N, C-alpha and C positions, 0 to 999 in steps of 0.2 A: 469850525463847523464839523469837520470830520471826527473830532475828538468827542464832542458832546452828544452828537446825534445817536451813536450806538448806545451810549450810556442811558439816555433818557427814554428811548423808545421801549425799553424793557418795562418801565414802570408807569408810563403815562397813559396807559389804556383804561384807567379807572375814572376818577372824577375830573372835572375841568379844573385847571390850575390857574391861579393868577400869576403874574409875571415874577413876583418874588419867590413864590414856591417853585416855579419852573427853573429859575436861576439857581436856587439852592440845591435842587435835585441834580441838575446838570453838573454843577460845580463839585458837589460831594462825590458823585459817582466817577467824575473825570479823574479823581485822585487814585483810582484803583483800576486794575485790569484783570482780564481772564476770569477764572472761576471765582476770585474774590469779589470782583465787581458784580458778577451774576448773582452771587449769594446775597450781597447787600441789596441789589435791585429787587430780588424776591422778597426779602424782609420788608422793604419799604412798600412794595406793591401790596403786600398783605395788610400792612398797617393802613395804607390809603383806603383799601377796600373796607376795612373795619370802620374807619372814619366816615366814609360815605354811608355805610349801613346805619350809623348812629347819628347822622345829621350834623357832622362837623367836618372841618377841613384841616389840612396840615398846620396852618399857622393860626388856627383858632382853637386847636386842641389844648386841653389843660393837663396838669399832672394826673388828675383823677381819670381822665380818658385813657392815658397811656397805661396806667396801672390796671384799668378795666380790660384793656387789650391783652395785657399779660395774663390776667386771671382767666379770660376767655380761652386763651391758648392752653392753659393748664386744664381747663374743664373739657377741652377737646382731646385730652390725653397726650399732648405734646410733652416730650422729655424736658426736664428742668434745664438741661444744657441748651436745648433749642430755644426755650422761652427766654433764657438769659441772653443768648446771642442776639435774638431779634430785638430785645429791649436795648441791648448795647448798640445795635445798628441805629435804632431810632434816636438814642441819646447822642450818638456821633453825628447824625444828620442835623439835629437841632444845635449842637455845639458849633458845627460848621456855619450854620445860618447866622448864629450870633456873632461869630468871628468876622463874618463878611458883612456885618451891619444890615442883614436882611431881616433880622428879628431882634426885638429888644432883649428878651431873656428866654432861656430854654425851659420849657415846661417839663423836660425830662431830667432836670438837674438832680432831684432828690427821689427819683422813682425807685421803689424797692424791687430788687430782683431776687428770684429764688436762689437759695444756696445750692451750689453745684458740687456734686461729689467729685473730689479731686483724685480719688483713687483710679488707677488705670485698670480697666476690665477687658482690655484687648486680648486676643488669643496670644498666648505666650509660647515662644520656641526656646528650648534650652540650647546650650552650646553644641551638643551633639547633633541636634536637629538642624541647626544652622550649618554645621559642617557637612551634613548629609545633603542639604540643599545645594551647597556650593559644588560638591562632588557631582551631583546629578546634573547641575547646570554645565559643568565642564565636559560632561559626556554628550551634551547636546550641541546645538549650533553656537557659533561665536557670539551672535547677538544675544542669545539666551544667557550665556555665561556672563557677558558684559552687563546686562541689565540686572541680573540677580546680584552680581558683585557690587554694583553701584548702590542698590537698595540695602543690601545686608552689611556691606563693609564701609559705606559712606553715610548710610542712613538718609539718603535723599528721599524727598517726597516724589511720588510717581510723576507729578507734573514737572518737577525739576529734572528728572531723568529723561523723560520723553521730550522735553524742551531743549535738551543739550545739543549743541552744534559742533561740528568737526573743527570749525575755525576757533572755537573756544578752548581747544586742547593746547597745552603749552608746557614749557620747561622752566622751572624757577628754582634756583639754588640747588640743583641736582634732583629736584622733585618733579615727577610728571604731574601735571595739574589739569584741572577742568574748571572753567569759569561758568557759573550757572546763575540763573535768575531765581532768587529766593522769593518766598511768599512776601507780599507787600512791596515788591519791586526792588528789593535790595540785591545788588550784584556782588557775589563773593567768589573767591577762588579757593577750591578745595584740592588737597593732595590726593593722588590715586595710589593705592597699594599696587605693588608690581604685578600681581595676578590680574587686577582690574585693568591696568594700563595695557597689558598684553592682550586681554580679551577685547578691549575696545579697538586696538590696532587691527586685530583679526576681523572684527565686526565691520569696520569701515573699509578694509581692503585698500584699493587704489583710489578711493574717493578722497577729494581734498576739500570739499565744502558741502554744506547742507546738514541735515539732521544726522546725529549719530545712529539713531534707530529708525529703521524704515519698516512700514507695514507691508503686508502681502501685495498691496496695490502700488507699492513704490513711493507712497507718500509718507509723511512723518507718522511714526507710530503714535497712536492715541492711548489714553489711559485704559480704555477697554481692551485694546490689544495687549497692553502690558500686563493687565490682570490675567488674561488668558495664558500668557507665557508663564506667569508665576504659578497658576493652577496646574499647568502641564508639568512643570519641573517638580512641583510638590508631589504629584502622583508618581512621577518617575523615581523620586527619592523614597517612596513608600511611606510618606507621612499622611495620616488620615485626618488630621486637623484641618479646619477650614482656614486656609492661608491666602491672604491677598497682599498686594504691595505694601500696605501700611503695616502688616504684620512684620515684615522684614525691617521696616524702620523702627518699630517697637523693639524688635530683637536686637538691633544695633545699639539702641540706648541702654537696654538692660545689660547686654554683654559688656558694653563700655564700663558701666558701673561695677559689674562683677569683676572686671579686670583691674579695677582700682583707679580708673580715670577720675580725676576730681570733678565734682558736680558742676562747677563753673565751666570747665572745659567741655563737658558733655552738653551743657546748655548751648554753648557756642557752636559746637559741631552739629547739633540738631537744629540750630537756628530758632530756638525758642525765645520769643521776646520776653515772656514772663517766666521767671525761675520756678514758679509754682508748677508750671507745666512739666518741667523736668523732675521736680521733686515728687510728683505723683507717681512716676515710674519707680523712683527710689523707695518710696513708702511701700508700694506693692511688693517690691523685691525683698525688703528687709523685714516685713511685718511678721514673718514666722522665723526665718533663720536667725535674726538678731533680736528676738523678742526678749524683753527684760526678765522674763521668768527664768531663762537659763542662767543669766548672771546672778540673779537672786538665789536660785537653788544652789549654785556652786559656792556662793559666798556663805550661805547658811550652813552648808555641808562642812565647810572648813572649820566653822566654829563649833560644830556638834561632835567633832572627833574626841 
């Protein structure tokens, strides 16, 4: 009861649902938590609203209905990535319903999704700017230094950093470690660079349990508080670009690739389920520096002597 109620109350404010639809929604959302569940709940709520407006229900919708939902999102100016994500959520919901024998077949099985641009367009920080951020963080408070280090040197998502607990700190084969909850509920242990470990030790002080990062109110630091810290340190470092927590994760991935870390290892460190997600960073990074034009020009020049 306590698991399904929070999941369904987010999406059940629209049309009346029959028992199978209710069970499918509750079961599908129960498999996720936190921001991921909220995001999927929003996607399904919007699809349910569309169904209501067009005189259909979740389990009577056809493939054409789902594709019309996607086209309506595009007509409203939604980004292709947003449309694709919402259609993926709908497809995942129907797949779950079929697997649980709540629906005979999925109407979303062959729904066409817009092509998504896999190039990364996030604000980029070069090696010197990342170094300047770390120096500026080191001149501030210990929690600032620890947060910036986790984001820039471990590439953590902001939710992973703010969700870290003191009890999850450890020592394994000579490595200082931190066990975190990754996106999708996966629990992993990551090593900490010496400067990161020292900053965390200073940040937690004499505390032996609870959140690693605390907000001004003494409660766990949230993503908005973390973003404010990043903005403050960015200004202190004299960087004029718009920098947020995800910018530092982006910088970690790019810097790892520049340093020669194999793509597969970067994918694992960043916890990317799909290798294409990591490859988009690599393509953006090498599109100019390693363009074939330089190789061809040098090759032709050698023959023209």
